[in-house]
N, C-alpha and C positions, 0 to 999 in steps of 0.2 A: 732047274727051274722048269716048271710046267708050261707047256705051250698051249695057248688057247686056239681053238679052231676059229678061223675067220667066219664071220657071219655074212649073210647076203648083203647087209647094209654096209659092210666094210668096203665093198667094191663100188659103192655109189659116191658121187661127188659130195664133199662135205661142206663146201663153201658156195654161197651165192655172191657173185661179184659184179659190180658195175664198173666198166672200164670206159676210158675215153675213146670214142669211135670217131669216124670221119664225119658223121652227121649228128653227133651228140652222144650221150651215154648209151652204152650197149650192155645188156645183161649176159652173163656167162655163168657156168657152173664149173668149179675147180675141185680137184681131189685134194690138193695141198696148196698151202700159201707160201711155197718156196719161191722167192723172187728171182732166182737165177744168178748167174755170174754178174757181179757189179750192180746188182739190184736194178737192172734195166727196165723191169716191168713196173717198179714202184710208181713212177710218175703217171703211168697209164691207169692205175687203180684209183677210182673215185670213192668207192665205198665197198665194204665186204661184210658178210655176216656168216657165222658158222651156223649151219642149218641143224635144227633138231632132227633126230633120227626119223620121225614120222613125216618130215617135209622133204627128205632127200629124194624121194621118188616122184615128187611133183614136177610137172613140165616147166620149162623155162618161162613160157608165157604166163603160167599160173603164178610163179614166183615173182615175176615182174609186176603183175597186178597187185600182189600181196605186199611187196616191198618196192614202192615207186622209186624212180631214179633220183639221185641227189640233184640239187640245184647247182648248175655250173654257170659261172660267169662267162659271158662271151667276150674274151679278151684276146 
C-alpha cells in the first residue's frame, strides 16, 4: 500500500468545538474528536463542526465570530 505524504494542513486542528466553560460556552480547536476513556468529555461538548481545509488556519476568535456559540439553558 502506498503511503501518502502528510500535508501541512494535516497538522492543523480539524474541529471547532464549543465546550461548557465556567462562564458559559468557550471555543476550542481540536485535532480529533476522540472523547477519551469513559467518554468523560462528551457532557462538556456543546457543539462541534469539522472545519473545511481553508478554515483550519483561522484564529479561534475569527472562528468564534463566524460560528457563534450555541444557546445554553441556565439550569
